[in-house]
N, C-alpha and C positions, 0 to 999 in steps of 0.2 A: 506496502498500502504505498503509494506517494505521501512525503506531506503534507502538498496538498489533501487529498482525502482525508486525508487524521485528519487534520483540522479545523476540513469542511464538515468531517465527523463528529470531532469539539463542540462546534459551535454549533451544530444542528441539533442536539442533546438539550447544551448549553438555551436553545430559545424553543424545546421542543416541535421541533419543525423535521420532515423527512431531509437529510440532508441534498432533494435532489430542487430542494427550492429555497438552499443557499448557491450562491455563483459566486465569482469573484471580486468583482461590482456591488456586491453585497457590502452597503454597512450596517455596522452593528447595529446602528441604529431604527435603523430600518428592519431591522429583524426581528424588535422586540428588545432585544437584550440590556438591562440596567447595569449602573454602575455597579451593583453588585455581581449579576450575572458576568459580566466585563469580567471583574478578580476571580470569578470560580474559573472561566473560559480559559487564563492566561493559568493559573493552577495546576490545572489539567491540561496543558500545552507545555506546561515545564518536565511534570512527571512526566506523558509520554515520549518525551522525548532526549529528558535526564536534559536539560537546559537551566540557565536561569536567565530568566528575560528582566532585561532594564528597563520597569514600568511599577510610577509612584502612583498609586490608584488615588493619592492624597493630591495627589496633583500631575495630573495627565500631560498637560499639558507642555512639560517640564521633561517629560521624558525621554530618551535617545527611539523609546521605538511607535510605526505606525503604526498607528491604529486604525487609520484610521475606513481601510473596508477589510475585504478576504484575501486580493487582493494582496495587499499591503503588508499582512500579518505574516500570511504567508512566504514571503519574502526576506520580511524580518526573522525568521525560524527560521530559513536556509542560509542564510547570513551568517547568527550563532553558529550553527549545527559548524555549517564550515572553518569558522576562525577555531571551536575548541578541537575538531580534527589536529 
């Protein structure tokens, strides 16, 4: 399963949607994910990929991690995995 597929599955689960309803252009807001859901999604992603996402839930705009849409999240995770390797 690709990074993209795993991320979409995690986000879909958080949004209580079918993964087919989550597109790369989807924003978390479009999917109905609130700030608590975002934090839970990030924890799930960190656990799934064994990475640490530089995201501060209290100051999302100060984070170095782009959560503007699903594609940005996938790209950020791929960068973190590559940096870890």
